[in-house]
C-alpha positions in Angstrom: 11.3 -0.6 -21.7 14.5 -2.5 -23.1 18.0 -1.4 -22.2 18.9 -0.3 -25.6 15.8 1.4 -26.4 16.3 3.6 -23.2 20.0 4.1 -23.8 18.9 5.2 -27.3 16.7 7.9 -25.8 19.2 9.2 -23.4 21.7 9.5 -26.3 19.1 11.5 -28.4 18.5 13.5 -25.5 22.1 14.5 -25.0 22.5 15.3 -28.7 19.7 17.8 -28.4 21.1 19.4 -25.4 24.5 19.6 -27.3 23.1 21.3 -30.2 21.8 24.2 -28.2 24.1 24.5 -25.3 27.9 24.8 -25.4 28.3 23.7 -21.6 26.2 20.6 -22.0 28.4 19.8 -25.0 31.7 19.7 -22.7 30.1 17.9 -20.2 28.3 15.4 -22.1 31.3 14.7 -24.0 33.0 13.5 -20.8 30.0 11.6 -19.7 28.4 10.0 -22.5 30.7 9.7 -25.6 33.1 7.3 -24.3 30.6 4.7 -23.3 28.3 2.2 -25.2 26.1 1.4 -22.5 23.8 2.6 -20.0 25.6 0.8 -17.2 28.9 2.1 -18.3 27.9 5.6 -18.0 26.0 5.4 -14.7 29.0 3.6 -13.4 31.3 6.5 -14.6 29.0 9.1 -13.0 29.1 7.3 -9.6 32.8 6.7 -9.5 33.5 10.4 -10.2 31.0 11.1 -7.3 32.1 8.5 -4.9 35.7 8.3 -5.1 38.3 9.4 -2.8 40.0 12.4 -3.7 43.4 12.1 -5.6 45.3 13.0 -2.7 43.7 10.8 -0.1 44.1 7.2 0.6 41.1 5.0 -0.5 39.4 3.8 -3.5 40.4 5.6 -6.8 37.9 6.7 -9.5 39.5 4.1 -11.6 39.0 1.3 -9.1 35.5 2.1 -8.4 34.4 2.5 -12.1 35.9 -0.9 -12.9 34.0 -2.6 -9.7 30.6 -0.6 -10.7 30.7 -1.3 -14.2 30.9 -5.2 -13.4 28.0 -4.5 -11.3 25.9 -2.5 -13.6 26.7 -5.2 -16.2 24.4 -7.5 -14.1 20.8 -7.8 -16.6 18.9 -8.0 -13.2 20.5 -5.0 -11.6 20.4 -2.7 -15.0 16.6 -3.9 -15.3 16.0 -2.2 -11.8 17.9 0.8 -12.9 15.5 1.1 -15.8 12.4 0.8 -14.0 13.7 3.4 -11.5 14.4 5.9 -14.3 10.9 5.3 -16.0 9.5 5.7 -12.5 11.0 9.2 -12.2 9.9 10.1 -15.5 6.3 8.9 -15.3 5.8 10.4 -11.6 7.9 13.7 -11.4 6.5 16.6 -13.5 10.0 18.2 -13.3 11.7 15.2 -15.2 11.2 15.8 -18.9 13.3 12.7 -20.0 15.8 10.3 -18.8 19.0 12.1 -19.1 18.9 14.7 -16.4 17.5 12.2 -13.9 20.7 9.9 -14.8 23.3 12.8 -14.2 21.8 15.1 -11.8 19.1 13.1 -9.5 20.5 12.4 -6.3 17.8 10.2 -5.2 18.1 8.1 -8.3 21.8 8.2 -7.8 21.8 7.4 -4.1 19.4 4.4 -5.0 21.8 2.8 -7.6 24.8 3.6 -5.2 22.6 1.4 -2.9 21.8 -1.2 -5.4 25.5 -1.5 -6.1 26.5 -1.6 -2.3 23.5 -4.2 -1.7 25.3 -6.6 -4.3 28.7 -5.9 -2.8 27.5 -6.9 1.0 26.0 -10.0 -0.5 29.1 -11.0 -1.9 31.1 -10.5 1.3 32.4 -7.1 0.2 31.6 -5.6 3.3 34.0 -2.7 3.1 33.0 -1.6 -0.3 29.3 -1.7 0.7 29.9 0.6 3.7 32.5 2.6 1.9 29.5 3.4 -0.9 26.9 3.9 1.7 29.4 6.4 3.6 30.0 8.4 0.3 26.5 8.4 -1.0 25.4 9.5 2.3 28.0 12.5 2.1 27.5 13.4 -1.6 23.9 12.6 -2.0 22.3 13.3 1.6 20.7 9.8 1.5 21.5 7.1 4.0 20.8 3.7 2.9 22.2 0.6 4.8 23.5 -1.7 2.1 21.7 -4.5 3.6 18.2 -2.9 3.2 15.7 -4.7 0.4 14.7 -2.2 -2.1 12.6 -3.2 -5.3 12.3 -1.9 -8.6 10.6 1.1 -10.0 11.2 3.1 -6.8 11.4 7.1 -6.6 13.4 9.0 -4.1 12.1 12.5 -4.9 14.3 15.5 -3.8 15.6 12.9 -1.4 17.7 14.9 1.1 17.5 13.5 4.3 16.1 10.1 3.5 17.3 7.4 5.9 16.5 3.8 5.5 17.8 1.1 8.0 19.6 -2.0 7.9 16.5 -4.3 7.9 14.1 -2.2 5.9 12.2 -3.6 3.1 10.9 -1.2 0.2 9.0 -3.2 -2.3 8.4 -2.3 -6.1 6.5 0.8 -7.1 7.1 3.1 -4.1 7.7 6.8 -4.0 9.5 8.3 -0.8 9.9 12.2 -0.5 12.6 14.1 1.3 13.3 13.8 4.8 11.6 10.3 5.4 12.9 7.8 8.1 12.6 4.3 7.9 14.0 3.7 11.5 14.5 1.4 14.5 13.3 2.0 18.0 16.6 2.0 19.6 19.2 -0.5 20.6 17.0 -3.4 19.7 19.0 -5.9 17.3 17.6 -8.2 14.8 14.6 -7.7 12.4 13.8 -3.8 13.7 12.8 -1.8 10.6 9.7 -1.0 8.5 8.4 -3.1 5.8 7.2 -1.0 3.0 4.8 -3.0 0.7 4.1 -2.5 -3.2 2.6 0.8 -4.3 3.2 2.9 -1.0 3.5 6.8 -1.2 5.4 8.2 2.0 5.2 12.0 1.9 7.9 14.5 3.1 9.1 14.3 6.6 7.4 11.1 7.5 9.0 8.9 10.2 8.2 5.2 10.5 9.7 3.7 13.3 10.1 -0.1 14.1 9.2 -3.5 12.6 5.9 -2.2 11.4 4.2 -2.9 8.1 2.9 -0.3 5.8 0.4 -2.2 3.8 0.2 -2.3 -0.1 -1.1 0.9 -1.6 -1.3 2.9 1.7 -0.4 6.6 1.7 1.5 8.2 4.8 0.7 11.9 5.1 3.5 14.4 5.2 5.2 14.8 9.0 3.5 11.8 10.0 5.1 9.6 12.7 4.0 6.0 12.2 4.7 3.6 15.1 1.9 0.6 14.4 1.1 -1.2 11.3 -0.8 0.3 8.3 -3.6 -1.6 6.6 -3.5 -1.9 2.7 -5.1 1.1 1.0 -5.3 3.2 3.8 -4.3 7.0 4.4 -2.6 7.7 7.8 -1.8 11.0 9.0 -0.6 12.6 12.3 1.5 12.4 15.4 1.3 9.5 16.1 -0.2 8.5 12.7 -4.0 7.3 12.5 -6.4 6.2 9.5 -7.9 9.1 8.1 -9.2 7.6 4.8 -8.5 5.5 1.8 -6.1 6.6 -1.3 -7.9 7.6 -4.6 -6.2 4.8 -6.4 -4.5 1.4 -5.5 -1.1 2.7 -6.1 -0.7 6.4 -4.8 2.8 6.0 -5.2 2.1 6.4 -8.9 -0.5 9.1 -9.0 1.8 10.8 -6.2 -1.1 12.7 -4.7 0.0 13.9 -1.3 -3.5 15.0 -0.2 -5.4 13.3 2.5 -8.8 14.3 1.5 -9.6 10.9 -0.5 
């Protein structure tokens, strides 16, 4: 879907809410009416959530909005935003459209804050990147190191308690649920975090520890502790996790079937 198409759908959803809900009208007039692009509305939302309080020293909302609006004006980054929005709509039965995800999904918002932080750290704006990580963790309950590599079409569902370490790699079309950790094994430096390949489903509370690879199309069951590589198209479960079968599809992230009786 193109940027203008999804932006038009978001505006249509907003107009429907405004017609039927006075509270929605007050809120949406502030968040959508002043802006002409998806990137600007997203930048405004993030800057409102993540700026320092007015009476504190630090990054103001206006400054953050200015920096984020430049970031989300990047065609490659906004393309990732659109794929993330589409992933939530397709995979989450609670998502009836795009608007509520854009404004209220802390998993989606944390992921977009990471996209900005990742760009900042790549541009040597390390302080800004780490600031966004800290504020995102505090406000959304999701802690993603700015240097982690995350692809497009990713869904962080519910999202509370997700931790993704510095050298983690999450490829396209992955679904990750609340309480998941992609962590290191201790004080080892260098490349020390998991590599999650395309189409993987990681269910709630799973812990994947160390520089291990979760193969394309694999499924990690809820509450599992993964300490070794997982082969592609394999379901693992348990503490420590072992292979218990194979997913019914090549991309369990998209079907979001958490069962292990495949």
